[in-house]
N, C-alpha and C positions, 0 to 999 in steps of 0.2 A: 909588528902588531903591536908589543907589547906597549911600546911607546906610546902607541895608538890609544889605548885604553888609560895611558897614565892621562892622557889631556884631556878625553872624555871625563873622566871619574872627577878630576879638578872642576873642568867648566860646568857640570850639575850641580855640584858644590858651590860655586859662585852664582849660578842662577837663584839657589836658594838664598844665598846674601844679598843679592840685587832685590828681589821680592822682597826680602822684610825690610831695606832700606828703605825702599819705594811707600812700603806701608806706615813706617814711620817716617815720611816725608823727610827723609836726610840722603842727600845727593851723595852718590859714591859713583868710582870710576876705576875700572881695571886698567892696571899698568902693566906690561908687557917689556916695556923699552927699559931696561937698568943694567946694571953692570953686575953679571952674576955671581962672581969671587965675593964681592965687595958685601951683597944681601946673603949670600951664606955664611960667609963669615959674623955679620951681625947676628943672625940666629945662631951662631954656634951649633951648625950640622955637619955631619961628616959628608962630603959631595962625594965620596964613592958609595953613600948608599940613600942618600936624601938628599933634594935639592930644593931650590926657590924656584917656582913655576911662573908666580904672577904674583901682583899685590893689587889689595883694594882698599886704598884709603875711603873713610867714611868719614862724614862729616862737613861742617862749614870752614870754608877756608878764609884767609883774610888776603887784604890788599899790600901785606909787609913782604919783604923781599925774604925768604928761609935765610937762618943762620948759616953761617959755615961748619963745614964736617969736620969734626973732629975725630982725634983716634979712641975707640972706643975696645977697653979690654976685651979678651974671651970671656965668655960665660962660664966655660968648664962645664958644661952640661953631661950628663955621661948618656951617652944612647943604647935604649933599650931596645933588644931587640924583637919584634913583632910576631917573630915564630921561630919555632925549635931548630927549621932548617932553611938555611939562606939558598936562595938560587940567583945566581950571578946571571947578568946578561950583559955582557962586554959592548955587543951593537948598540944596546940602548943609551950606555954611558958615553958610547964613541960618538953617537948621534947626539945627543945634548950637549958635547963639549963642542962639536961642529956647531951649533947651531948658538953657542955661548956669547955674548958682548964686552970685551976685555975692556975697553976705556971709555971714560964719557963723551967723547968726541964721536965713537962709533955710535952710541946711545941716541946723541944729536943728531943724526946724519941718518939714523934709523926712522925715527919721529917721522909723520908727514902724512899728506894725503894718502888715503888706501888704493890699492890696485884691484881696484874694482871695474869688469869689463861691462860693456854695455849690452845687455843679451839683444839676440836678434830681433826682428819683427815678427811680431806672429804670423802662422802662414792661415789662420783662421780666426772668426770673430771670438775675444774672449768670453770666457763664462764668469761674471762680477761677483766676488764675494757679497753673501749676505750675514753679516755677522751680526750677534747681539749687540745690541746698546748698552751702555755702561748702567741703565737701572733694571734692565734686563737679566744681568749677570747673577747665579746665584752668590749669597751673601754670607758663604763659607768666611772665616778670615783666613790671612795668610797662612797664618800659625797653622790652622785645622789642614789647610789644604797638605802642607808639609808634611805634617802628622802620618797622613793618609795615603800619600804619595809614596809607590813603589813600585815594583816591576810585576805588570802581567805577567802570569804564568801560563794561562788559558783563555783563548780568546772565545767567546760565542760567534758561532756565524750570523749574525744580526746583523743589521744597517743602524748606522748614525746616521742623523740627519745632515743635509746639506749646509744648516746655519751653524749646527754644530762644529764641524769641519771650517767652516768657513773663520768661527768665531777662535778657533785654535790656531789656524794658520795666520790670521791678523794679529791675535795678542802676541804669538812669537816671534815676528818680524818687524816690531815698531822699532826697532834699534838697539841696541846695546853700547854704551858709553866704555868707549875701552880709547887707549892711545894707537890703537893701529889701527882705528874703524874711523877716519875722518873724512867728510863731517859725517857727524851724527845721524846714523840711521843707514851708512854704508855697509855692505855684507860680502863677505867673501866666498861664503857656501851659498850655492841654488838650491833650491828645493825641486825634485823631480816625485813623481807620484805616481801608485799603482794604486787605484780604487777597484777595490773589489764588492764593497756593498755601501753605497751611499744615498741616502732618499733625496730624489731630484736630480742625482749628477748620474749620467752613463757610465757603466762600467770601462776601464782602458786605464791608458796611460798619460800622464798631464804634468806639462812645466807650469810652476808658479812663477807668475811675474808680478813682483813685489811694485813697481808702478806700470798700472794702473790697477794695482791690486785683483787681479786676474787668472783663471788657468787656462791655461790653454791644450786641447786635446791633441794630441801628440798620436796616439793609435788606439782605438776601439775596438772594445772584445775580454773578453772573461781571462784574467791574467793570473788567477788564484795558485795556480799551479806553477807557475813561472815565477808568481813572488816568493812561494816556497823554495822553490830551486835556488834563487840568487840568494835568500837568507839562508844559507849552509844548509838546506835542505832540512829545514825545521818547520814545523806547522804552525810556527805562531805570524809567520807576515802572511800565510797562504790562509790563516782563517778571521785575520784582523780585516776589520772592516776598508781601512787603509794601511798602504806602506809608504813612507816617505823618506826617500835617499835622499841625500846629502854629498852633492858634487860639486867641484872646484876645480879651477882653472889652476894646477899647479904649478905650470912654467910662468905663468904671469906672476904668479904672487912669489915665485923664488927671485924672478927679474927684480923686485920692488924690495922684498925684505931679505932675500939671502937664505941662508940656513933657517934663520929662525921662521922663516914663514910656513916651515911644517908644523911648529909649534902653535903656533897662533891659528893656523886653520883646523888643526884640531880642537884645540880650546875652544875656538870660535863654535865651532859644531856641538861641543859638550853643554857650551850655555844655552844655544838654540834650542838642545834636547831637552834641556833642565826646564828651559820654558813652557815645552810642549807638554812635558810632563806635567806641569803643575797646571796648566790650564786644560789637559785633558781630567786630571782627577779633580778640578775646579767645577769641571761641567760632569761630575760623578762617571767619568767613561774610564778607561782603562790604558796603559801606552806599556811600550817595554823597547829598549834599546838592545841591537841586535848586531851582531857581526855579518859578513858576506862576503862573496866571492867577488872581487874587484874589478876583474876585465869583464865578467859576467854582467854585472850592472850597466857599465857604459856599453857594449854592443847590444843591450836589451833596448836602452834610449837612445841610440845613435838611430840618424845621423846627429840627431839634436845637440847629444852629449859628446861629439868627438871631441878630442882632445881635452876633455876633462878627466878627473879621477876621484872616485870614491871614497868619499870619508867617514859616512855614519848611514846608520838605518834605524826608522823607528816604526815599529808596528802600534798601529793605533784601532781601538774598539771600544767594544764594552765585555768587561771582564766574565768571563761563563761562572766562576766563583760568586761572583757579586749578583747575578741572575739568579742563581740557585740560593743562594742565604735569602734571596728577597721573595723567593718563591713562597 
């Protein structure tokens, strides 16, 4: 679970970097295929305490071939402790070592088409998204949204609009530029929703089809209490307008990417969650990333979710603090 949060936190940071690069019209791409030891050595990090998880080149490239690598001397940086007392997690270090790439040949074979399974055909007619157009989006700058973005600690039990939910889903799933997501637009995580209070959308559980961008109703009903129970018995997912669960087929991902697959599926979830955060705050809503009871989440969304694993949970709605401040 500690390794899971490691990936989420890294992903949300990358989401901010990608948002800024887009606002500056600078191309950026996340790189997760690299020789771990070489990058750690380049950065002069103590791999027993900190490691490189991903790279993100930003800017315009050239058609010229890259120069041959050369030996780089150690930087000799002193590691500054982040806390007075360290807690060691041997299992996390073992997991990271098991997912590391050792040779350039491994990196070359690791890259390629993404392991994306085609979702099953919907059992009922999809509810098409109705997102805002580009000219209808609030005009807050990317920097303003990032500065306002945080984790909502209390949600008001008030509905958001279907247009707001549509806009958030549409914007956060338009694709991530990454070497493990080829072609662009591929996605490892599937989105399942518990809708508590959305104007124009019946309460119930849903599956989001990225193509043709619509919601499939799985079960209708009031599932507020179940959302709270699934989210480690917290009030946040029960009070929120929507609880969005990220699920993935880990077996297929491991078959394609090996042990490194767990690293990238957590990283992608963090990026998607980070984009969801930004989209929510751009619409002056609140959001909060949470953890959950893994197996119970799969049971709740089954039979549709059979064979998948729970990866992340985002609660979305109106912040009670914001409502009280504006009153």
